[in-house]
N, CA, C and O atoms as CSV, one atom per row, in Angstrom:
chain,resi,resn,atom,element,x,y,z
A,1,MET,N,N,-17.971,-9.761,47.297
A,1,MET,CA,C,-17.795,-8.749,46.274
A,1,MET,C,C,-18.555,-7.507,46.730
A,1,MET,O,O,-19.706,-7.587,47.161
A,2,LYS,N,N,-17.904,-6.384,46.627
A,2,LYS,CA,C,-18.517,-5.109,46.963
A,2,LYS,C,C,-18.387,-4.183,45.770
A,2,LYS,O,O,-17.474,-4.338,44.960
A,3,GLY,N,N,-19.278,-3.235,45.656
A,3,GLY,CA,C,-19.174,-2.298,44.558
A,3,GLY,C,C,-20.094,-1.110,44.742
A,3,GLY,O,O,-20.972,-1.105,45.604
A,4,TYR,N,N,-19.877,-0.120,43.924
A,4,TYR,CA,C,-20.742,1.051,43.940
A,4,TYR,C,C,-20.645,1.759,42.601
A,4,TYR,O,O,-19.709,1.537,41.832
A,5,TYR,N,N,-21.630,2.621,42.329
A,5,TYR,CA,C,-21.703,3.376,41.079
A,5,TYR,C,C,-21.864,4.844,41.411
A,5,TYR,O,O,-22.702,5.219,42.232
A,6,THR,N,N,-21.058,5.671,40.769
A,6,THR,CA,C,-21.222,7.118,40.927
A,6,THR,C,C,-21.457,7.719,39.548
A,6,THR,O,O,-20.698,7.471,38.611
A,7,GLN,N,N,-22.507,8.504,39.439
A,7,GLN,CA,C,-22.846,9.128,38.166
A,7,GLN,C,C,-22.011,10.379,37.979
A,7,GLN,O,O,-21.842,11.171,38.906
A,8,GLU,N,N,-21.490,10.551,36.775
A,8,GLU,CA,C,-20.706,11.740,36.466
A,8,GLU,C,C,-21.638,12.854,36.004
A,8,GLU,O,O,-22.628,12.596,35.319
A,9,GLU,N,N,-21.328,14.068,36.371
A,9,GLU,CA,C,-22.164,15.214,36.017
A,9,GLU,C,C,-22.239,15.419,34.504
A,9,GLU,O,O,-23.266,15.869,33.996
A,10,SER,N,N,-21.172,15.097,33.783
A,10,SER,CA,C,-21.174,15.322,32.339
A,10,SER,C,C,-22.138,14.387,31.620
A,10,SER,O,O,-22.482,14.623,30.462
A,11,GLY,N,N,-22.573,13.335,32.293
A,11,GLY,CA,C,-23.456,12.378,31.645
A,11,GLY,C,C,-24.916,12.547,31.979
A,11,GLY,O,O,-25.728,11.716,31.574
A,12,THR,N,N,-25.286,13.588,32.701
A,12,THR,CA,C,-26.677,13.725,33.128
A,12,THR,C,C,-27.612,14.102,31.992
A,12,THR,O,O,-28.795,13.768,32.050
A,13,ASP,N,N,-27.129,14.787,30.958
A,13,ASP,CA,C,-27.989,15.198,29.851
A,13,ASP,C,C,-27.985,14.197,28.693
A,13,ASP,O,O,-28.681,14.404,27.699
A,14,LEU,N,N,-27.234,13.147,28.806
A,14,LEU,CA,C,-27.124,12.170,27.726
A,14,LEU,C,C,-28.227,11.129,27.825
A,14,LEU,O,O,-28.793,10.914,28.898
A,15,ARG,N,N,-28.533,10.481,26.702
A,15,ARG,CA,C,-29.538,9.419,26.709
A,15,ARG,C,C,-29.037,8.223,27.510
A,15,ARG,O,O,-29.804,7.555,28.204
A,16,VAL,N,N,-27.728,7.964,27.401
A,16,VAL,CA,C,-27.120,6.874,28.159
A,16,VAL,C,C,-26.262,7.513,29.245
A,16,VAL,O,O,-25.248,8.139,28.935
A,17,PRO,N,N,-26.640,7.370,30.488
A,17,PRO,CA,C,-25.860,8.002,31.545
A,17,PRO,C,C,-24.455,7.419,31.628
A,17,PRO,O,O,-24.252,6.226,31.401
A,18,THR,N,N,-23.513,8.249,31.946
A,18,THR,CA,C,-22.139,7.796,32.139
A,18,THR,C,C,-21.800,7.919,33.606
A,18,THR,O,O,-22.394,8.712,34.338
A,19,GLY,N,N,-20.851,7.135,34.015
A,19,GLY,CA,C,-20.451,7.169,35.407
A,19,GLY,C,C,-19.288,6.236,35.627
A,19,GLY,O,O,-18.646,5.792,34.676
A,20,ARG,N,N,-19.022,5.945,36.861
A,20,ARG,CA,C,-17.906,5.086,37.216
A,20,ARG,C,C,-18.443,3.948,38.080
A,20,ARG,O,O,-19.118,4.170,39.084
A,21,LEU,N,N,-18.126,2.731,37.665
A,21,LEU,CA,C,-18.525,1.538,38.408
A,21,LEU,C,C,-17.278,0.944,39.031
A,21,LEU,O,O,-16.301,0.663,38.337
A,22,ARG,N,N,-17.312,0.754,40.324
A,22,ARG,CA,C,-16.175,0.160,41.018
A,22,ARG,C,C,-16.630,-1.143,41.650
A,22,ARG,O,O,-17.603,-1.181,42.404
A,23,ILE,N,N,-15.908,-2.212,41.330
A,23,ILE,CA,C,-16.204,-3.531,41.888
A,23,ILE,C,C,-14.935,-4.049,42.549
A,23,ILE,O,O,-13.855,-4.017,41.958
A,24,GLU,N,N,-15.073,-4.514,43.751
A,24,GLU,CA,C,-13.953,-5.088,44.488
A,24,GLU,C,C,-14.198,-6.581,44.623
A,24,GLU,O,O,-15.221,-7.007,45.160
A,25,VAL,N,N,-13.259,-7.367,44.137
A,25,VAL,CA,C,-13.391,-8.824,44.145
A,25,VAL,C,C,-12.324,-9.397,45.062
A,25,VAL,O,O,-11.154,-9.025,44.973
A,26,MET,N,N,-12.725,-10.294,45.935
A,26,MET,CA,C,-11.800,-10.856,46.914
A,26,MET,C,C,-11.105,-12.122,46.422
A,26,MET,O,O,-9.954,-12.357,46.788
A,27,ASN,N,N,-11.757,-12.941,45.610
A,27,ASN,CA,C,-11.215,-14.246,45.239
A,27,ASN,C,C,-10.805,-14.297,43.766
A,27,ASN,O,O,-11.068,-15.287,43.084
A,28,LEU,N,N,-10.173,-13.251,43.281
A,28,LEU,CA,C,-9.747,-13.193,41.890
A,28,LEU,C,C,-8.746,-14.295,41.530
A,28,LEU,O,O,-8.847,-14.835,40.428
A,29,PRO,N,N,-7.793,-14.661,42.383
A,29,PRO,CA,C,-6.876,-15.753,42.035
A,29,PRO,C,C,-7.616,-17.081,41.791
A,29,PRO,O,O,-7.247,-17.845,40.899
A,30,GLU,N,N,-8.648,-17.343,42.580
A,30,GLU,CA,C,-9.434,-18.564,42.384
A,30,GLU,C,C,-10.149,-18.528,41.031
A,30,GLU,O,O,-10.218,-19.541,40.335
A,31,LEU,N,N,-10.679,-17.365,40.664
A,31,LEU,CA,C,-11.332,-17.207,39.364
A,31,LEU,C,C,-10.330,-17.470,38.237
A,31,LEU,O,O,-10.653,-18.158,37.269
A,32,GLN,N,N,-9.126,-16.930,38.358
A,32,GLN,CA,C,-8.100,-17.143,37.341
A,32,GLN,C,C,-7.730,-18.621,37.248
A,32,GLN,O,O,-7.511,-19.129,36.149
A,33,ASP,N,N,-7.656,-19.316,38.378
A,33,ASP,CA,C,-7.372,-20.753,38.367
A,33,ASP,C,C,-8.473,-21.517,37.633
A,33,ASP,O,O,-8.188,-22.437,36.866
A,34,LEU,N,N,-9.728,-21.136,37.870
A,34,LEU,CA,C,-10.846,-21.798,37.193
A,34,LEU,C,C,-10.831,-21.523,35.694
A,34,LEU,O,O,-11.149,-22.408,34.900
A,35,ILE,N,N,-10.466,-20.316,35.304
A,35,ILE,CA,C,-10.359,-19.988,33.879
A,35,ILE,C,C,-9.275,-20.824,33.230
A,35,ILE,O,O,-9.474,-21.366,32.143
A,36,ASN,N,N,-8.124,-20.936,33.890
A,36,ASN,CA,C,-7.028,-21.746,33.349
A,36,ASN,C,C,-7.418,-23.215,33.250
A,36,ASN,O,O,-7.081,-23.882,32.272
A,37,GLN,N,N,-8.119,-23.721,34.247
A,37,GLN,CA,C,-8.574,-25.110,34.223
A,37,GLN,C,C,-9.552,-25.327,33.069
A,37,GLN,O,O,-9.472,-26.338,32.371
A,38,ALA,N,N,-10.476,-24.382,32.866
A,38,ALA,CA,C,-11.446,-24.496,31.775
A,38,ALA,C,C,-10.744,-24.478,30.421
A,38,ALA,O,O,-11.124,-25.226,29.520
A,39,LYS,N,N,-9.717,-23.628,30.266
A,39,LYS,CA,C,-8.966,-23.598,29.013
A,39,LYS,C,C,-8.263,-24.924,28.765
A,39,LYS,O,O,-8.271,-25.440,27.647
A,40,HIS,N,N,-7.652,-25.476,29.814
A,40,HIS,CA,C,-6.951,-26.760,29.685
A,40,HIS,C,C,-7.926,-27.870,29.286
A,40,HIS,O,O,-7.630,-28.672,28.400
A,41,GLU,N,N,-9.080,-27.913,29.938
A,41,GLU,CA,C,-10.070,-28.945,29.627
A,41,GLU,C,C,-10.652,-28.758,28.233
A,41,GLU,O,O,-10.945,-29.740,27.552
A,42,ALA,N,N,-10.824,-27.509,27.798
A,42,ALA,CA,C,-11.319,-27.243,26.442
A,42,ALA,C,C,-10.298,-27.696,25.406
A,42,ALA,O,O,-10.668,-28.262,24.378
A,43,ASP,N,N,-9.014,-27.449,25.670
A,43,ASP,CA,C,-7.963,-27.907,24.755
A,43,ASP,C,C,-7.945,-29.427,24.669
A,43,ASP,O,O,-7.810,-29.995,23.585
A,44,GLN,N,N,-8.083,-30.081,25.818
A,44,GLN,CA,C,-8.099,-31.542,25.854
A,44,GLN,C,C,-9.308,-32.086,25.087
A,44,GLN,O,O,-9.180,-33.056,24.339
A,45,LEU,N,N,-10.459,-31.480,25.265
A,45,LEU,CA,C,-11.658,-31.894,24.542
A,45,LEU,C,C,-11.487,-31.691,23.045
A,45,LEU,O,O,-11.909,-32.540,22.259
A,46,GLN,N,N,-10.876,-30.584,22.633
A,46,GLN,CA,C,-10.657,-30.323,21.215
A,46,GLN,C,C,-9.722,-31.369,20.608
A,46,GLN,O,O,-9.933,-31.809,19.478
A,47,ARG,N,N,-8.686,-31.768,21.359
A,47,ARG,CA,C,-7.782,-32.814,20.862
A,47,ARG,C,C,-8.533,-34.131,20.682
A,47,ARG,O,O,-8.317,-34.845,19.703
A,48,THR,N,N,-9.412,-34.449,21.627
A,48,THR,CA,C,-10.210,-35.677,21.522
A,48,THR,C,C,-11.148,-35.606,20.331
A,48,THR,O,O,-11.286,-36.587,19.601
A,49,ILE,N,N,-11.792,-34.477,20.120
A,49,ILE,CA,C,-12.689,-34.297,18.968
A,49,ILE,C,C,-11.911,-34.457,17.670
A,49,ILE,O,O,-12.391,-35.095,16.733
A,50,ASN,N,N,-10.721,-33.885,17.607
A,50,ASN,CA,C,-9.896,-34.016,16.402
A,50,ASN,C,C,-9.535,-35.472,16.130
A,50,ASN,O,O,-9.564,-35.919,14.984
A,51,ARG,N,N,-9.196,-36.207,17.177
A,51,ARG,CA,C,-8.865,-37.628,16.994
A,51,ARG,C,C,-10.092,-38.416,16.535
A,51,ARG,O,O,-9.988,-39.276,15.660
A,52,LEU,N,N,-11.249,-38.122,17.123
A,52,LEU,CA,C,-12.470,-38.836,16.737
A,52,LEU,C,C,-12.881,-38.497,15.310
A,52,LEU,O,O,-13.424,-39.346,14.603
A,53,SER,N,N,-12.627,-37.270,14.883
A,53,SER,CA,C,-13.007,-36.848,13.532
A,53,SER,C,C,-12.233,-37.597,12.462
A,53,SER,O,O,-12.742,-37.829,11.366
A,54,SER,N,N,-11.015,-37.972,12.778
A,54,SER,CA,C,-10.189,-38.645,11.773
A,54,SER,C,C,-10.124,-40.157,11.990
A,54,SER,O,O,-9.294,-40.833,11.382
A,55,PHE,N,N,-10.977,-40.682,12.833
A,55,PHE,CA,C,-10.986,-42.111,13.128
A,55,PHE,C,C,-11.683,-42.859,12.007
A,55,PHE,O,O,-12.828,-42.560,11.667
A,56,ASN,N,N,-10.993,-43.829,11.437
A,56,ASN,CA,C,-11.546,-44.617,10.337
A,56,ASN,C,C,-11.930,-45.988,10.884
A,56,ASN,O,O,-11.065,-46.743,11.330
A,57,LEU,N,N,-13.191,-46.307,10.852
A,57,LEU,CA,C,-13.688,-47.555,11.413
A,57,LEU,C,C,-14.475,-48.305,10.345
A,57,LEU,O,O,-15.424,-47.781,9.761
A,58,GLU,N,N,-14.057,-49.537,10.108
A,58,GLU,CA,C,-14.780,-50.385,9.164
A,58,GLU,C,C,-15.224,-51.637,9.905
A,58,GLU,O,O,-14.414,-52.321,10.531
A,59,ILE,N,N,-16.514,-51.928,9.829
A,59,ILE,CA,C,-17.069,-53.095,10.504
A,59,ILE,C,C,-17.793,-53.933,9.468
A,59,ILE,O,O,-18.647,-53.436,8.734
A,60,ASP,N,N,-17.443,-55.206,9.417
A,60,ASP,CA,C,-18.123,-56.161,8.540
A,60,ASP,C,C,-18.933,-57.105,9.416
A,60,ASP,O,O,-18.411,-57.715,10.350
A,61,PHE,N,N,-20.217,-57.212,9.096
A,61,PHE,CA,C,-21.079,-58.126,9.827
A,61,PHE,C,C,-21.331,-59.353,8.962
A,61,PHE,O,O,-21.536,-59.247,7.752
A,62,GLY,N,N,-21.312,-60.483,9.583
A,62,GLY,CA,C,-21.581,-61.713,8.854
A,62,GLY,C,C,-21.905,-62.818,9.845
A,62,GLY,O,O,-21.648,-62.698,11.043
A,63,LEU,N,N,-22.460,-63.870,9.334
A,63,LEU,CA,C,-22.799,-65.013,10.178
A,63,LEU,C,C,-21.893,-66.178,9.828
A,63,LEU,O,O,-21.692,-66.506,8.658
A,64,ASP,N,N,-21.370,-66.774,10.831
A,64,ASP,CA,C,-20.591,-67.986,10.668
A,64,ASP,C,C,-21.585,-69.136,10.723
A,64,ASP,O,O,-22.524,-69.105,11.519
A,65,GLU,N,N,-21.391,-70.138,9.898
A,65,GLU,CA,C,-22.353,-71.243,9.835
A,65,GLU,C,C,-22.495,-71.924,11.183
A,65,GLU,O,O,-23.572,-72.424,11.508
A,66,SER,N,N,-21.437,-71.954,11.973
A,66,SER,CA,C,-21.510,-72.639,13.265
A,66,SER,C,C,-22.311,-71.849,14.296
A,66,SER,O,O,-22.719,-72.413,15.311
A,67,THR,N,N,-22.545,-70.569,14.065
A,67,THR,CA,C,-23.299,-69.750,15.019
A,67,THR,C,C,-24.731,-69.520,14.583
A,67,THR,O,O,-25.527,-68.992,15.360
A,68,SER,N,N,-25.087,-69.900,13.354
A,68,SER,CA,C,-26.471,-69.671,12.920
A,68,SER,C,C,-27.364,-70.759,13.518
A,68,SER,O,O,-26.938,-71.903,13.683
A,69,SER,N,N,-28.601,-70.393,13.839
A,69,SER,CA,C,-29.533,-71.344,14.438
A,69,SER,C,C,-30.226,-72.135,13.332
A,69,SER,O,O,-30.582,-71.596,12.284
A,70,GLU,N,N,-30.404,-73.405,13.589
A,70,GLU,CA,C,-31.079,-74.282,12.623
A,70,GLU,C,C,-32.484,-74.559,13.095
A,70,GLU,O,O,-32.702,-74.812,14.280
A,71,SER,N,N,-33.445,-74.516,12.187
A,71,SER,CA,C,-34.847,-74.766,12.558
A,71,SER,C,C,-35.186,-76.205,12.396
A,71,SER,O,O,-36.320,-76.605,12.659
């Protein structure tokens, strides 16, 4: 990645300087692929969260007489 900043003359008297920032990126397609992958994985995670949120689980615990220990 390469870049540079040039200050504009109209911004020299301002509290916040103005100018032009130029950034050159070489691997932008790879970045876009990673963004798309992250979106896909986030959607998949959201679907899983939605399924888990509506999961109804009932568990009954009990002892069967044949499995209880006798003293």
